[in-house]
N, C-alpha and C positions, 0 to 999 in steps of 0.2 A: 688088399684093403680096397676097404669096401667106397664106394663114390655118395658121397655127400649127398644126403635125399634134401627136396629140395623144400626144406624149410628150414634150413639149415646155409640158405642161398642167401647172403641177406639182399634187401630190393637195390635196386640200383636210380637213381633217377629221382624226381623229383614229387612226381608226382604215385610212384610206387613208395617211396618212404609216405604219405598222404593215406594210401593202402596199410603202410607199415602202424602207420599210428592208429588205425581204424578199425588195429583190432589190438586183441588182449595183450597185456606188453606181460612179456616168458613169464615172470616167476609167480601170476599168478589165475594163470593161464585154468589153473584148476579149479580152482575157484567160482562155481556156480549159486553165487545168491546165499538162497536157503537152502539149509544143512541138510533138511531130512524130508523125506520122498512116499509118497505110497505107492503102495504095487502097483495102482492103476499106469503109473509114470505123472502123475500129481505133482507138485511141490507147493512142499507147504512149510512154511513161517518158527512150525516148532510142532509142541504134541497137538491132541484135539483140541482138548478143553479152549488150547490158545486161538488154534482155528477160527473153537465154538465166538471166541471172547469179537475178535473180531468181524467175523459174519453180524454179527447183534452192533457194534458202534459201527457198521456203515449201513443193515439198516434203518439203524435210530439218523445216521446224515443226510440219508435219501429220502427219507419221510418228515424231516423237519430242515435242514437242508440248516443249520446253525453250525456258524460258525466254529465256534469254538468244540465240535467234534472234527468240524476239516481240522481245524489245527492237533488235535489229538491223537490221527491217525495219522498228515506229517510225522508225525514226533514217534512216532509207534512204526511206521517203515525208516525212517530215517537213515536207521545205519546199512538198510538195503540198499536205499542211492547208493552211500561215502562206498561201500565193499563194495560196486560193480566201474564210482568214479574212478577209488584205486586199482580197479584193473588196464586201467586204459592211463594210464601215467607215464608222463615223458617226461624228460628233463628241460625240452625244449617249450614244456607245455605246462600252465601253475595249474595246480591240482587245484586251486581254491574257483577255479574259474570252471572247469570239470565238474565239480562238485556239485555246485551252484548250474548247471543243463543239466544234471543229473537229479537236481532237486525239481526243477523242473519238468520236468519228465518226470518223478513223480506223483507232482500238482497232479498234471496231465491227469497221471492213472486213478486218480482217487477220483476227481471229476466223473470219469467218462465209465466209470468199473457201472458192472450194472450183478443184483446179489442173480438174474436171474441164469445168471451163466453159472454148470455148474463149476465150477474152478474156483481156484485157488489167490487170492488180489495179485497173491506172490508172480505166479501165473504169470498174471495177466500183468504186473508192471515191467516184471524185467524186460520180457521184449520192450516194454514202448521208450523205459527207460533208455533201454542200450540208442536201440532208433536216432533220440532225441540224441543221444552221445557223439552218435555216428552223426547226423545230421548240423548238426557243428564245426566236428570235421574239416567235412564236406565242404561249411558255407561258408565259415568265419574266420578258419584258419589258413587261408590263401592269401599274400601280400597282396593281389593286384584279383581283382573281383572279374573269373571268368567264366563265364557262359555254362550253365549246369552240363548240354550235351556236349562239349567240349570236355569238361572235366573226366564223362564216363568214357569219351573215348581218349584222355590222358594215358585216364587208366590202364586201358586194354592194347596203350600203342608200349610202354613202360613192361604190360605184364608180358607182351611180344616178343621185347626188346630182352627180358632176360632169356626167356624159354630158347627162344631162335640162338643167342647169344652158348646158351653152354649145347646147345645141338651142332650146331656149325663148328661152333669153337671158332671162333672167330665174329665180325661183328656184323650184325646184317646189314644189309639196303634197304632201301626207302621202298623198293616191289619186292623186299621178299615181307615187310612189312606191313607193306599193304595190304598185300595177297593174304595173310595172317590175320588180320584183323579186317576182311573184307571191306575196306576205305581204300577211299582214293588216296596216289600219291601225296596232291593240295595240302588233303584234308591229315595225312602225315606227317608231313612238313608241321602245320600250324600244331597239332597239338604234344611235338614233340618241342616246337618254342615254349608253348603253356608250359608246358613243366618247371622251366622254371622263373613262372609266376608263384609258385607254392612260398617258397624260402626268398627273405630279401637280405639282403644282408647289406651291413652300416656303410660306408663308403671311410668313415673314421676306425673302420677293424685294420687292426697291426699290418704288418706286410707278414708277417710270418712270427709263426707262436717267441720264437729264443729271439728277434731280430729284438733288440734295445738304442735302434737309430731317432724310432718318431715316426719313422716314414708311414704310414696309412695307405687302402687299396686306393680313396681318393687319390692318390699322389701319380698315381702307375698308368691315372686313364689320361690317353692324347686329345690333346687340342688344336687348335689351327695357327698358327704362329705366323701373325702378320711381320713383325722383327725383319722377313727375311725378301718382301716384295719392298718394303721402304729401302731396304738398303741398295734395292739394284737401281730400285727410282732415281735415289740418292745420287748413287756411281753415273746411271746416266746421264744425271740435271748435271754433277761434274764437270762432262767431261761436250757439253754439248754449249758447256755457260764460258767456253773457251774462244769461243769463233768471236764475242762483243766485247768490247773495251770493260777494263776497272770501273768506269765512269755509268755504262750503262748494267754492270750486271749491279753496282747501288742501287741506283735509281728500281731497280727488280725485286730489290730483297727491302727494300722501303717500302716496298706497293705488295708485293705478298706475304712478305711476310712479316713484319712489322705492319701488316696492314694502315701505313699511311695514305691522306692524301694526296692528292697533286700539289694542290697549295706548301704542304707542312714537310715533303719534298722538297719543292723550288728552294724553301727557305732555308733548308738542308746543305742540301747539294748547291746552292746563288744565284738556281734560274731562275727563267720565270713556270708561269703553270702551265701555257703553252707549250713551252720548251719541253717540257715534262714529258706534254701531254708524247710529246712527239715523240720523245728519246724511248718512249716504253710502245707505241707501237713500232717504231725502227727494227727496236731489237729485234720483240717477240715477232715481226717480220722475216727478221736475218734468221735464227733461232727457229722458226718454222719449217723453213729452204733447206737450209743445214741436214735436219730433219729429213725432210720429205728426198735431199740428194740421197741418203744416207740408205735410207729406205728402198733406193729404186736400187744405187748398186749390189745388197745382199741378193736382191732377189733376181737379178742380171743372172742369166743363165752363165753356165761355165764348162769349160774341156781341157782337160788334166794330158799336158804334157809333160812324160815325163815324170817326175817328185814337182813341177809347178803346177800350177795350173792356170786360168788366163782367162779375160772373158771369152767369151765365144764371137764371133766375127761375124756379122750377117751373114758372106757367102757358105759359111758355114752347114745356112740350114738351109740356104737353098740347095747343095749338095742334093 
């Protein structure tokens, strides 16, 4: 069995997918735009009379710059732009967008073409249109804007990962990739991270292809649950509130939970405003003293005796 050729290996990674998209579609790689070619390699758009008509139309447009002649040239070579756009058509890229980009490249080629070039217009227009299409894939199809130098490095890194994976039969390390592309390890890590910015996935995407539960990718994103900390605080408060009387607990509840004034609390409890102030101050002081004592007891060093532990005596530290 023969080993697969490099062309048969599917690109890996977002940046490699970009490089794959910037190559012609497999079904149209043999299509080369114009169908006829002259013996010296120049590509024509038909027979000699068709070429002569094109040059005559270009001569008139370049001389007078008549918009009508420009529209006639665009309409005349529109099939060429459509054919080149179809070469780069992908399922996830609308053909209408690629066709508009190809038309823009065609217009630029018409405006920049000169009859002094002893070459058919199609030979000049094809690389111009393809360059516009490739520029579109490079600059417009990334979900997140990435600097040009980082895009180029990302393509190199993804290509190196594919080649090293095939040669080493394992995933290459960062140092191996860095040596292959001739870049620092930090730049390689940045390029690998940037490759995820090429295609964005909606959080509303279903969790699985056959999942009918309605779960989406957004449901799998973790978030900080503050309820655990609140539950611990509530349990701690319930424990330390046992050191004060029921009336003091009720006064604190009315003051800090229901947010009543001291006068309103006094009316409910049946005491004066000054007594409410004294109750709050004394109860808080008692709670603070209890908490401080508990923290001191937990921080006190202990020593083990058999299966039990008891606080270490001062003499234990003196020895």
